[in-house]
C-alpha positions in Angstrom: 0.1 0.4 -0.2 1.7 3.6 -1.0 2.1 6.0 1.8 -0.2 9.1 1.5 1.5 12.7 2.3 0.3 14.1 5.6 -0.3 17.2 4.3 -1.8 18.5 0.5 -0.1 21.7 -1.0 -2.1 24.3 -2.6 -0.3 26.7 -4.6 -2.2 30.2 -5.2 -1.2 32.2 -7.9 -2.3 36.3 -7.9 -3.8 37.4 -11.1 -1.5 39.1 -13.4 -3.0 42.6 -13.3 -5.2 43.3 -10.4 -7.5 45.7 -11.9 -7.4 43.9 -15.3 -8.5 40.6 -13.4 -11.2 42.1 -11.1 -13.0 43.6 -14.6 -12.7 40.6 -16.9 -13.4 38.5 -13.5 -17.0 39.9 -13.5 -17.9 40.4 -16.8 -18.6 37.1 -18.0 -21.0 36.1 -14.7 -22.5 40.0 -15.2 -23.4 38.8 -18.9 -24.8 35.8 -18.1 -27.0 37.0 -15.3 -28.7 39.8 -17.5 -29.3 37.3 -20.3 -31.5 35.1 -17.7 -33.0 38.1 -16.0 -34.3 39.5 -19.5 -35.6 35.5 -20.4 -37.2 35.5 -16.7 -39.1 38.5 -17.8 -40.2 37.8 -21.0 -41.6 35.2 -19.7 -43.2 36.6 -17.2 -44.6 39.4 -19.4 -46.1 36.2 -21.5 -48.0 34.5 -18.8 -48.9 38.1 -18.4 -50.3 38.6 -21.4 -51.9 35.4 -21.9 -54.2 35.7 -18.5 -55.3 39.0 -19.6 -56.6 37.3 -23.0 -58.1 34.9 -21.1 -60.2 37.4 -19.0 -60.8 39.0 -21.8 -62.2 35.8 -24.0 -63.9 34.7 -20.7 -65.7 38.3 -20.4 -66.8 38.2 -24.4 -68.4 34.5 -24.1 -70.2 36.1 -21.0 -71.5 39.1 -22.9 -72.0 37.1 -25.7 -74.6 34.6 -23.6 -76.5 37.4 -21.9 -78.5 36.8 -19.4 -80.9 34.5 -19.4 -84.9 35.0 -18.9 
């Protein structure tokens, strides 16, 4: 059986240019968040529109049938 090392060594390397790295680090995630928010907003608008149309159709059916005597 092979002997395991007592400690694991992890090396961390800092960014080459800190100002440049901060901008680049958030750019992809910001674009993804905006894209996701846009998709969610469109879905909400679509659902609201469908509910409004369904209500209009329901009211139109009720108006066509009129009161029964």
